C-alpha positions as CSV (number, residue, x, y, z in Angstrom):
1,M,5.2,-120.6,5.6
2,Y,8.5,-118.8,5.7
3,A,9.1,-119.3,2.0
4,F,5.5,-118.1,1.2
5,G,6.1,-115.1,3.5
6,I,9.2,-114.2,1.7
7,A,7.6,-114.4,-1.7
8,E,4.6,-112.4,-0.5
9,G,6.8,-109.8,1.1
10,S,8.8,-109.4,-2.1
11,Y,5.6,-108.8,-4.1
12,I,4.2,-106.3,-1.7
13,S,7.5,-104.5,-1.5
14,K,7.3,-104.1,-5.3
15,I,3.7,-102.8,-5.1
16,N,4.6,-100.4,-2.3
17,A,7.6,-99.1,-4.1
18,K,5.5,-98.4,-7.2
19,E,2.8,-96.7,-5.1
20,N,5.4,-94.6,-3.2
21,K,6.9,-93.5,-6.5
22,N,3.5,-92.5,-7.8
23,M,2.7,-90.7,-4.6
24,K,5.9,-88.8,-4.8
25,K,5.0,-87.7,-8.3
26,R,1.5,-86.5,-7.1
27,V,3.0,-84.7,-4.1
28,F,5.6,-83.0,-6.3
29,A,2.9,-81.9,-8.8
30,M,0.8,-80.5,-6.0
31,L,3.7,-78.6,-4.5
32,L,4.6,-77.2,-7.9
33,A,1.1,-76.1,-8.5
34,M,1.0,-74.4,-5.1
35,A,4.3,-72.7,-5.7
36,M,2.9,-71.3,-9.0
37,V,-0.2,-70.0,-7.3
38,F,1.8,-68.3,-4.5
39,S,4.1,-66.9,-7.1
40,L,1.2,-65.4,-9.0
41,M,-0.3,-64.0,-5.8
42,A,3.0,-62.4,-4.9
43,C,3.3,-60.8,-8.4
44,G,-0.2,-59.6,-8.0
45,S,0.6,-58.0,-4.6
46,K,3.7,-56.3,-6.0
47,D,1.8,-54.9,-9.0
48,K,-1.3,-53.8,-7.0
49,A,-0.4,-50.2,-7.3
50,G,0.5,-50.5,-11.0
51,G,-2.7,-51.7,-12.5
52,S,-6.4,-51.2,-11.7
53,D,-8.7,-54.1,-11.0
54,G,-10.8,-54.6,-14.2
55,D,-13.0,-51.6,-14.9
56,T,-12.3,-50.0,-11.5
57,I,-9.6,-47.7,-10.1
58,R,-9.6,-47.7,-6.3
59,L,-8.6,-44.6,-4.3
60,G,-7.9,-45.0,-0.6
61,G,-7.6,-42.4,2.1
62,V,-6.8,-42.4,5.8
63,G,-7.9,-39.9,8.4
64,P,-9.8,-39.2,11.7
65,L,-13.4,-40.1,11.1
66,T,-14.1,-40.3,14.8
67,G,-12.8,-38.3,17.7
68,G,-11.9,-34.6,18.2
69,Y,-10.5,-34.1,14.7
70,A,-13.2,-36.0,12.8
71,N,-14.5,-32.9,11.2
72,Y,-11.3,-32.7,9.1
73,G,-11.3,-36.4,8.1
74,L,-15.0,-36.4,7.2
75,S,-14.7,-33.2,5.1
76,V,-11.8,-34.7,3.1
77,Q,-13.7,-37.9,2.6
78,H,-16.9,-36.2,1.5
79,G,-15.0,-33.9,-0.9
80,A,-13.2,-36.9,-2.4
81,E,-16.4,-39.0,-2.7
82,L,-18.2,-36.1,-4.4
83,A,-15.4,-35.7,-7.0
84,A,-15.5,-39.4,-7.7
85,K,-19.2,-39.4,-8.2
86,E,-19.0,-36.5,-10.7
87,I,-16.1,-38.2,-12.6
88,N,-18.0,-41.5,-12.8
89,A,-21.1,-39.7,-14.0
90,A,-19.0,-38.2,-16.8
91,G,-17.6,-41.6,-17.9
92,G,-14.9,-42.2,-15.4
93,V,-11.1,-42.1,-16.0
94,N,-10.3,-43.6,-19.4
95,G,-13.6,-45.4,-19.1
96,K,-12.8,-46.9,-15.7
97,M,-15.0,-46.1,-12.7
98,L,-13.5,-44.7,-9.4
99,E,-14.1,-46.3,-6.0
100,V,-13.2,-44.3,-2.9
101,Q,-12.7,-45.8,0.5
102,F,-11.6,-44.1,3.7
103,Q,-10.3,-45.8,6.9
104,D,-10.4,-44.3,10.3
105,S,-7.1,-43.4,11.9
106,Q,-8.6,-41.5,14.9
107,G,-5.7,-39.1,14.3
108,D,-3.1,-41.6,15.5
109,P,0.0,-42.3,13.4
110,E,0.2,-46.0,14.3
111,S,-3.5,-46.5,13.6
112,A,-3.0,-44.7,10.3
113,V,-0.5,-47.3,9.2
114,A,-2.9,-50.1,10.1
115,A,-5.6,-48.3,8.2
116,Y,-3.3,-48.0,5.2
117,G,-2.7,-51.7,5.4
118,K,-6.4,-52.4,5.3
119,L,-6.6,-50.3,2.1
120,M,-3.8,-52.3,0.5
121,D,-5.7,-55.5,1.3
122,W,-8.8,-53.9,-0.3
123,G,-6.8,-53.4,-3.5
124,M,-6.0,-49.7,-3.4
125,N,-4.4,-48.4,-6.6
126,V,-3.8,-44.8,-5.6
127,S,-3.5,-43.3,-2.1
128,L,-5.1,-40.0,-1.1
129,G,-2.7,-40.0,1.9
130,A,-3.8,-39.0,5.3
131,V,-5.4,-35.9,6.9
132,L,-3.2,-34.8,9.8
133,S,0.5,-34.2,9.4
134,G,1.7,-36.8,11.9
135,E,-0.3,-39.6,10.4
136,T,0.7,-38.5,6.9
137,A,4.4,-38.9,7.6
138,S,3.7,-42.5,8.8
139,V,1.6,-43.4,5.8
140,V,4.0,-41.9,3.4
141,A,6.9,-43.9,4.9
142,A,4.8,-47.1,4.8
143,A,3.9,-46.6,1.2
144,K,7.4,-46.2,0.0
145,A,8.0,-49.9,-0.7
146,D,4.7,-50.4,-2.5
147,D,5.2,-48.2,-5.6
148,M,2.1,-46.4,-4.4
149,F,1.4,-43.0,-5.7
150,I,0.1,-40.6,-3.0
151,M,-1.9,-37.5,-3.7
152,E,-1.8,-36.1,-0.2
153,T,-4.8,-34.0,0.7
154,T,-4.1,-32.0,3.8
155,G,-0.9,-33.2,5.6
156,S,0.9,-29.9,5.6
157,A,4.0,-30.3,7.8
158,D,7.1,-29.4,5.7
159,K,8.7,-32.8,5.9
160,C,5.7,-35.1,6.1
161,I,6.1,-36.2,2.5
162,D,9.9,-36.2,2.5
163,G,11.7,-39.4,1.6
164,N,9.1,-40.7,-0.9
165,D,9.4,-39.3,-4.4
166,K,5.9,-40.7,-5.3
167,A,4.2,-38.4,-2.8
168,F,2.7,-35.1,-3.9
169,R,0.2,-32.8,-2.1
170,I,-2.7,-30.5,-2.7
171,C,-2.4,-28.4,0.4
172,F,0.1,-25.7,1.2
173,Y,3.1,-26.8,3.3
174,D,3.4,-25.2,6.8
175,S,6.5,-23.0,6.3
176,Y,4.8,-21.5,3.2
177,Q,1.7,-20.7,5.2
178,G,3.8,-19.2,8.1
179,T,5.8,-17.1,5.7
180,A,2.7,-16.0,3.7
181,A,1.0,-15.1,6.9
182,A,3.8,-12.7,7.9
183,D,3.8,-11.2,4.4
184,Y,0.1,-10.8,4.5
185,L,0.2,-8.8,7.8
186,K,2.7,-6.5,6.3
187,D,1.1,-6.2,2.9
188,K,-2.4,-5.5,4.3
189,A,-1.0,-3.2,7.0
190,L,-2.8,-5.1,9.7
191,A,-0.2,-4.6,12.4
192,T,3.4,-3.9,13.1
193,E,3.3,-5.7,16.5
194,V,1.7,-9.1,17.0
195,G,1.1,-11.7,19.7
196,V,1.4,-15.4,19.1
197,F,-0.4,-18.4,20.7
198,Y,0.7,-21.8,19.5
199,Q,1.1,-25.5,20.5
200,S,4.7,-26.2,21.1
201,D,4.5,-30.0,21.0
202,N,2.6,-30.2,17.7
203,D,4.5,-30.4,14.4
204,Y,1.9,-28.4,12.4
205,S,1.6,-25.6,15.0
206,A,5.3,-25.3,15.8
207,G,6.2,-25.4,12.1
208,L,3.9,-22.5,11.2
209,Y,5.1,-20.5,14.2
210,N,8.8,-21.0,13.3
211,A,8.3,-19.9,9.7
212,F,6.1,-17.0,10.7
213,A,8.6,-15.7,13.3
214,A,11.5,-15.9,10.8
215,Q,9.5,-14.0,8.2
216,C,8.3,-11.4,10.7
217,Q,11.9,-10.5,11.4
218,K,12.6,-10.1,7.7
219,V,9.6,-7.9,7.0
220,G,9.8,-5.7,10.1
221,V,6.8,-7.1,12.1
222,T,7.6,-7.4,15.8
223,I,6.4,-10.4,17.9
224,K,5.6,-8.6,21.2
225,E,4.2,-11.5,23.1
226,T,4.5,-15.3,22.7
227,Q,2.4,-17.8,24.6
228,T,2.3,-21.6,24.2
229,F,0.5,-24.7,25.3
230,T,0.9,-28.5,24.9
231,T,-1.4,-31.5,24.5
232,A,-1.3,-31.9,28.3
233,T,-2.4,-28.3,28.9
234,N,-5.0,-27.7,26.2
235,T,-8.1,-27.0,28.3
236,D,-7.3,-23.8,30.4
237,F,-5.8,-20.9,28.5
238,S,-6.6,-18.2,31.0
239,T,-3.0,-17.3,31.8
240,Q,-2.1,-17.1,28.1
241,V,-5.2,-15.0,27.2
242,N,-4.4,-12.5,30.0
243,A,-0.8,-12.2,28.9
244,L,-1.8,-11.5,25.3
245,V,-4.5,-9.0,26.4
246,A,-2.0,-7.2,28.5
247,S,0.4,-6.9,25.6
248,G,-2.0,-4.6,23.8
249,V,-1.4,-6.2,20.4
250,K,-4.0,-5.8,17.6
251,V,-3.3,-9.2,15.9
252,V,-2.8,-12.6,17.6
253,F,-1.4,-15.2,15.4
254,I,-3.0,-18.6,16.3
255,P,-1.5,-21.4,14.1
256,I,-3.5,-24.1,15.8
257,Y,-6.4,-26.5,15.0
258,A,-10.0,-25.5,15.4
259,E,-10.6,-27.8,18.4
260,E,-8.0,-25.9,20.5
261,A,-8.9,-22.6,18.9
262,S,-12.5,-22.9,20.0
263,T,-11.3,-23.2,23.6
264,F,-9.0,-20.3,23.3
265,L,-11.5,-18.0,21.6
266,T,-14.3,-19.0,24.1
267,Q,-12.0,-18.0,27.0
268,A,-10.8,-14.9,25.2
269,K,-14.3,-13.6,24.4
270,G,-14.9,-10.1,25.8
271,K,-11.3,-9.7,27.0
272,F,-9.8,-8.3,23.8
273,G,-10.9,-5.2,22.0
274,S,-13.4,-5.5,19.1
275,D,-10.6,-4.4,16.7
276,V,-8.3,-7.3,17.5
277,Y,-7.8,-10.0,14.8
278,F,-7.1,-13.7,15.5
279,F,-5.1,-14.8,12.5
280,G,-4.5,-18.4,11.6
281,A,-4.0,-20.9,8.8
282,D,-5.9,-23.9,7.4
283,G,-6.0,-25.6,10.8
284,L,-8.8,-23.2,11.8
285,D,-11.1,-24.6,9.1
286,G,-14.2,-25.8,10.8
287,I,-14.1,-23.3,13.6
288,L,-17.8,-22.3,13.2
289,G,-18.8,-25.9,13.8
290,K,-16.8,-25.9,17.0
291,V,-18.5,-22.8,18.4
292,S,-22.0,-23.5,17.0
293,Q,-23.5,-22.6,20.4
294,D,-22.3,-19.0,19.9
295,V,-20.8,-18.3,16.5
296,S,-19.9,-14.7,17.6
297,I,-17.0,-16.4,19.4
298,A,-15.3,-16.7,16.0
299,D,-15.8,-13.0,15.2
300,N,-12.6,-11.4,13.9
301,V,-11.0,-14.7,13.1
302,L,-8.9,-14.4,9.9
303,M,-8.0,-17.7,8.2
304,M,-5.4,-18.0,5.4
305,T,-6.8,-20.4,2.8
306,P,-6.7,-21.1,-1.0
307,F,-10.5,-21.8,-0.8
308,A,-13.5,-19.5,-0.1
309,A,-17.0,-20.9,-0.3
310,D,-18.3,-17.4,-1.2
311,S,-16.0,-17.0,-4.2
312,A,-17.8,-15.9,-7.3
313,E,-15.8,-18.3,-9.4
314,P,-18.3,-20.6,-11.3
315,K,-16.3,-23.7,-10.6
316,V,-16.3,-22.9,-6.9
317,Q,-20.0,-22.2,-6.8
318,A,-20.8,-25.4,-8.6
319,F,-18.8,-27.3,-6.1
320,V,-20.4,-25.6,-3.1
321,K,-23.9,-26.3,-4.5
322,A,-23.2,-29.9,-5.2
323,Y,-21.6,-30.4,-1.7
324,Q,-24.5,-28.7,0.0
325,D,-27.0,-30.9,-1.9
326,A,-25.1,-34.0,-1.0
327,Y,-24.2,-33.3,2.6
328,N,-26.5,-30.4,3.7
329,A,-23.4,-28.4,4.7
330,T,-21.1,-25.8,3.3
331,P,-17.7,-27.2,2.3
332,D,-14.6,-26.1,4.1
333,Q,-11.0,-26.1,2.8
334,F,-10.5,-29.7,3.8
335,A,-13.5,-30.8,1.7
336,A,-12.1,-28.7,-1.2
337,D,-8.7,-30.3,-0.9
338,G,-10.2,-33.8,-1.0
339,Y,-12.2,-32.8,-4.0
340,D,-9.3,-31.3,-5.9
341,A,-7.1,-34.3,-5.0
342,V,-9.3,-36.7,-6.9
343,Y,-9.4,-34.5,-9.9
344,A,-5.6,-34.2,-9.8
345,V,-5.4,-38.0,-9.7
346,K,-7.7,-38.2,-12.7
347,A,-5.4,-35.7,-14.6
348,A,-2.3,-37.7,-13.7
349,I,-3.7,-41.1,-14.7
350,E,-4.8,-39.6,-18.0
351,A,-1.4,-38.1,-18.6
352,A,0.2,-41.4,-17.7
353,K,-1.9,-43.1,-20.4
354,G,-4.1,-45.0,-17.9
355,S,-1.3,-46.3,-15.6
356,T,-1.7,-46.2,-11.9
357,S,1.9,-47.1,-11.2
358,G,3.5,-44.8,-8.7
359,T,6.5,-44.4,-10.9
360,D,4.4,-43.5,-13.9
361,L,2.2,-41.0,-12.1
362,A,5.1,-39.3,-10.3
363,A,6.8,-38.8,-13.7
364,V,3.9,-36.7,-15.1
365,M,3.1,-34.6,-12.1
366,T,5.5,-31.7,-12.8
367,S,4.0,-31.3,-16.2
368,L,0.4,-30.9,-15.0
369,T,-1.7,-27.8,-14.5
370,V,-5.0,-28.5,-12.8
371,E,-7.8,-25.9,-12.4
372,G,-9.3,-26.8,-9.0
373,V,-11.7,-25.2,-6.6
374,T,-8.6,-24.3,-4.4
375,G,-7.0,-22.5,-7.4
376,T,-4.8,-23.3,-10.3
377,M,-2.3,-25.9,-9.3
378,T,1.1,-27.0,-10.5
379,W,3.7,-29.1,-8.7
380,S,7.4,-29.0,-8.0
381,A,9.6,-32.1,-8.1
382,D,9.7,-32.0,-4.3
383,G,5.9,-32.8,-4.3
384,N,4.7,-29.3,-3.2
385,T,2.0,-27.5,-4.9
386,N,2.1,-23.9,-6.2
387,K,-1.1,-21.8,-5.9
388,A,-2.2,-18.5,-4.5
389,A,-3.6,-17.9,-1.0
390,S,-6.2,-15.5,0.3
391,A,-7.9,-14.9,3.7
392,I,-11.4,-15.3,5.1
393,L,-12.8,-13.1,7.8
394,Y,-15.5,-14.5,10.1
395,K,-18.3,-12.2,11.3
396,N,-21.6,-13.3,12.8
397,G,-21.1,-16.9,11.7
398,V,-20.3,-16.0,8.1
399,G,-16.9,-16.2,6.4
400,T,-16.1,-13.8,3.5
401,L,-13.0,-12.9,1.5
402,F,-11.0,-10.3,3.4
403,G,-9.7,-7.3,1.4
404,G,-7.7,-5.6,4.1
405,Q,-5.8,-2.4,3.5
406,K,-2.7,-2.4,1.4
407,T,0.2,-0.1,2.3
408,D,1.4,2.4,-0.3
409,S,4.6,0.5,-0.8
410,A,2.8,-2.8,-1.3
411,A,0.4,-1.2,-3.8
412,E,3.4,-0.1,-5.8
């Protein structure tokens, strides 16, 4: 029994050794195959921004689609979607169709980064950035490691695209708007003394104010009264309104968003003279929707903008009609920026011979000239756009291009 056991054990040991050897080979082969798969997946992830998926180029945007600032995000989304629809109907970009997807940030920078991540998982090839300046800065920083080209639509804070050489923007940057606003006051002889009402804890508002104040000093416009508010004090502006009324100024510069502007204007109604202008920048876009219960609240609001829906330009009128047909609404500047951003991406991809690599697209941007509904656009190496600005005056619920009155020196 013992001898038989030894012999049997010896035989089984040989069989087991052989089976173990084969098993090791099979396990090694499986591990090698898995390693190759993960390697390919990693390469695919790294190259996601560099090449489109088959016959599709995916454009992703982030912005507030719900909440108090949803009007901005939805306008950008609708403008971008309309442009993509037109481009696809005309044959796409180098024969490839565009897909557009927006993710809701609710206006929060942290949520914006999470939304950007969802778009990366979706397979985004080119980013349309974010809508508000704070969330734009977060998205631009997150995208830096992805070789992701960003055609920022409306993030306007001076530094919100800094630190990423693959980020360019359609909209004006804030210090340009603030400087241009002061120049506009002087050029149109609107006032030599002004009041200011701005949000001190908001990058957009404070940035415009700082640039405006500096340029006013240069061109000889005096800021007679300055009033501020914060996120925590954005519902009752009676003290600020009374101080500005008492100052006797004929222009109040309000570099704020439409949400807060509607509150300010509602509380200011009937307290200022009928000859007083409330002068702001692109953040006022959508103001009529915020005071729809009484559009006269927005009377005498002047808004600096590169886009006017009542422009006689054929390109603008075609866009306005298409937008109205699609969304039963008149497009604002945010919609126009979203629309132009997609056409700018198209021009860049074509100039880059079909590549969607962030490196390749950034390399061609400074050589492009794009005729958009917000004007003729070129770009500097710092990512900023160059185009002309004008102003819209609101009266009785209608915004029209404002002519103003030039001074003799300005006319010369």
